[in-house]
C-alpha positions in Angstrom: 248.4 15.4 74.8 252.0 14.9 74.0 253.3 11.6 72.8 254.2 9.7 75.9 254.3 6.4 77.6 250.7 5.8 76.2 252.4 4.6 73.0 254.8 2.3 74.9 252.0 -0.1 76.0 250.5 -2.3 73.2 246.9 -1.7 72.6 246.7 1.0 75.2 243.5 2.5 73.8 241.4 -0.6 74.8 243.1 -0.7 78.1 242.2 3.0 78.9 238.5 2.4 77.8 238.3 -0.7 80.2 239.2 1.3 83.4 235.9 2.0 85.4 237.3 5.2 87.0 237.4 6.6 83.4 234.3 5.2 81.8 232.2 6.2 85.0 233.6 9.8 85.2 230.8 12.3 85.4 232.1 15.1 83.1 230.7 14.1 79.8 227.2 15.8 80.2 228.9 19.0 81.3 231.1 19.2 78.2 228.4 18.2 75.9 226.1 21.1 77.3 229.1 23.6 76.8 229.5 22.5 73.2 225.9 22.8 72.3 225.7 26.3 74.0 228.9 27.4 72.1 227.1 27.4 68.8 230.1 26.7 66.6 232.8 24.3 66.0 234.7 22.7 69.0 238.3 21.6 69.4 239.2 19.1 72.1 242.8 18.9 73.5 243.7 15.4 74.6 240.8 13.8 72.9 242.1 10.3 73.6 239.8 7.5 72.6 236.7 9.9 72.2 235.3 9.5 75.6 233.9 13.1 75.4 234.6 13.8 71.7 232.0 11.2 70.5 229.1 12.2 72.7 229.6 15.9 71.5 229.5 14.8 67.9 226.4 12.7 68.6 224.8 15.8 70.0 225.1 17.5 66.6 228.3 19.6 67.1 231.2 19.7 64.8 234.4 18.8 66.6 238.1 18.4 66.0 240.2 16.2 68.4 243.8 16.6 69.1 246.1 14.1 70.8 249.8 13.2 70.8 249.2 9.5 71.1 248.9 7.3 68.0 247.4 4.5 70.1 244.7 6.6 71.5 243.8 8.2 68.2 243.8 4.7 66.6 241.2 3.5 69.2 239.2 6.7 68.7 239.1 6.2 64.9 238.0 2.5 65.5 235.2 3.7 67.7 234.3 6.5 65.2 234.0 4.0 62.3 231.1 2.3 64.2 229.1 5.5 64.4 226.5 6.6 61.8 227.8 8.6 58.8 226.3 11.8 60.1 228.4 11.5 63.2 231.5 10.5 61.4 231.1 13.6 59.3 231.3 15.9 62.2 234.7 14.7 63.4 238.3 15.4 62.4 241.3 14.0 64.3 244.7 15.5 64.5 248.0 14.0 66.0 249.7 17.0 67.5 251.5 18.0 70.8 249.1 20.2 72.8 252.2 22.3 74.1 252.4 24.3 70.9 250.1 23.2 68.1 249.1 24.9 64.8 246.2 23.6 62.8 246.4 26.3 60.2 245.4 29.9 59.7 241.7 29.1 59.0 241.2 26.7 61.9 239.3 28.7 64.5 236.8 27.3 67.1 234.2 28.9 69.2 235.0 26.6 72.1 238.2 24.7 73.0 238.1 22.2 75.7 240.8 20.3 77.7 238.9 17.7 79.9 240.0 15.3 82.5 243.0 17.3 83.8 244.9 17.5 80.6 246.2 20.9 81.6 248.0 19.2 84.5 250.4 17.6 82.1 251.8 21.1 81.4 254.4 21.0 84.2 256.2 24.3 83.7 255.1 28.0 83.3 256.6 27.9 79.8 254.6 24.9 78.9 251.4 26.5 80.1 252.0 29.8 78.4 252.8 28.1 75.1 249.7 26.1 75.2 247.5 29.0 76.1 249.0 31.0 73.2 248.1 28.2 70.9 244.5 28.1 72.3 244.3 31.8 71.8 245.5 31.6 68.1 242.7 29.0 67.5 239.8 30.6 69.2 237.3 32.7 67.3 236.7 36.2 68.7 234.9 35.8 72.2 235.7 32.1 72.0 235.9 30.2 75.3 238.4 27.8 76.7 237.1 25.3 79.3 239.2 22.8 81.2 239.3 21.1 84.5 242.1 20.3 87.0 241.7 18.7 90.4 241.3 20.7 93.6 244.4 19.8 95.5 244.0 17.5 98.5 247.2 18.3 100.5 246.3 15.6 103.0 246.6 13.0 100.4 249.8 14.4 99.0 251.5 14.6 102.3 250.6 11.0 103.0 251.9 9.7 99.7 254.1 6.7 100.6 255.0 5.2 97.1 252.9 2.0 97.8 251.2 0.5 94.9 247.5 0.1 95.2 244.9 -1.6 93.0 242.1 0.5 91.3 240.9 -2.0 88.7 240.5 -5.5 89.7 241.3 -8.3 87.2 238.8 -8.5 84.2 238.8 -9.9 80.8 239.0 -7.5 78.0 236.9 -7.8 74.8 239.9 -9.2 72.9 240.4 -12.0 75.4 243.4 -10.5 77.3 243.3 -10.3 81.2 243.7 -6.8 82.7 244.2 -5.3 86.2 245.7 -2.0 87.2 247.3 -0.4 90.1 248.7 3.1 90.8 251.1 5.0 93.1 252.5 8.3 93.8 256.2 7.9 93.7 257.1 11.4 94.8 255.7 14.8 95.4 257.9 17.7 94.4 256.4 20.5 96.5 258.6 23.3 95.2 257.6 22.4 91.6 254.0 21.6 92.5 254.4 18.3 90.7 253.3 14.7 91.7 255.3 11.9 90.0 252.5 9.3 89.3 252.6 5.8 88.0 249.8 3.7 86.6 250.7 0.0 86.5 249.0 -2.2 84.0 249.1 -5.9 84.3 248.1 -7.6 80.9 248.3 -11.3 80.6 251.1 -11.4 83.2 253.1 -8.6 81.7 253.7 -5.4 83.7 253.6 -2.1 82.0 254.3 1.2 83.8 252.9 4.5 82.6 255.0 7.1 84.4 253.9 10.8 84.2 254.2 14.1 86.1 251.0 15.9 87.1 251.2 19.6 88.0 248.7 20.8 90.5 247.2 24.4 90.7 245.7 26.6 93.3 242.8 28.9 92.4 244.7 32.1 92.6 247.5 30.7 90.4 245.0 29.8 87.7 243.6 33.3 87.8 247.0 34.8 87.4 248.1 32.4 84.7 245.0 33.1 82.6 245.3 36.9 83.0 248.9 36.7 82.0 247.9 35.0 78.8 245.3 37.5 78.1 242.2 35.5 78.9 239.3 36.6 81.1 238.0 34.2 83.8 234.1 33.9 83.2 233.4 31.1 85.8 235.2 28.8 88.1 233.2 25.7 89.4 234.0 23.1 92.0 232.3 20.3 90.2 230.6 19.3 86.9 227.2 20.3 88.3 228.5 23.9 88.4 228.7 24.1 92.1 230.9 26.6 93.8 234.6 26.2 94.3 235.0 25.8 98.0 237.2 23.9 100.4 236.7 20.2 99.8 235.3 20.6 96.3 236.8 17.8 94.0 237.5 19.9 90.8 238.5 23.2 89.6 236.5 23.7 86.4 237.5 26.8 84.5 235.5 28.8 82.0 237.8 31.4 80.3 237.2 33.7 77.4 239.6 35.2 74.9 238.6 38.8 74.0 239.4 38.5 70.3 241.6 40.0 67.6 241.9 43.4 69.1 243.6 41.9 72.1 246.1 39.7 70.1 248.5 42.6 69.3 
């Protein structure tokens, strides 16, 4: 992800790892299975603190992680240092903006993933196409790009009232600090398909606001966007158990394939 308000909050990596909504998210097994099936090296966009990257490395896959946040990568390196040498040897980390990254001419991957709604930080069509072009440059022929975004709940968006609500009750962190967290949707920009979100961290009495925009997508828009960027849609699931995308499904999990060098022009 791009450098952002993540780096404005001291020790943010530990705060992130302490939020139950993140640690309990049920996407890890799905991405590990896809990485093992890919049979080659993997690149994760928005690797953060290694929530998915480390399980993939433990499963025997070679993986590179890319993130724009120095705090998140510092936390990932700290956790990686506690892993066995074999796991450490399978991981490389890069601090780059996902909007338009270049890891070198020889850096190609059989699978690129962007878990936990990373693609929703691409708020404009230009952002989306630049990122997809960078993904295409780094994919091996017939390589796959897999990512997830939420399936929009318009009832929730229309009822957004700007009120702060708690999602993490007060708890003590391993370093002794006290943490609780709230969230709010400050505004929904319907024409832009963007929700203006805030996560509010209370750490030892200090209040930190992580403000960001989340772009939401409909199925047909995703299909057209991928086609415009030269990708072929191979699967579109409604959850991480590979269930169908239907009304009320919580996720849109996209499996796209890039045809290869012949299609790059």
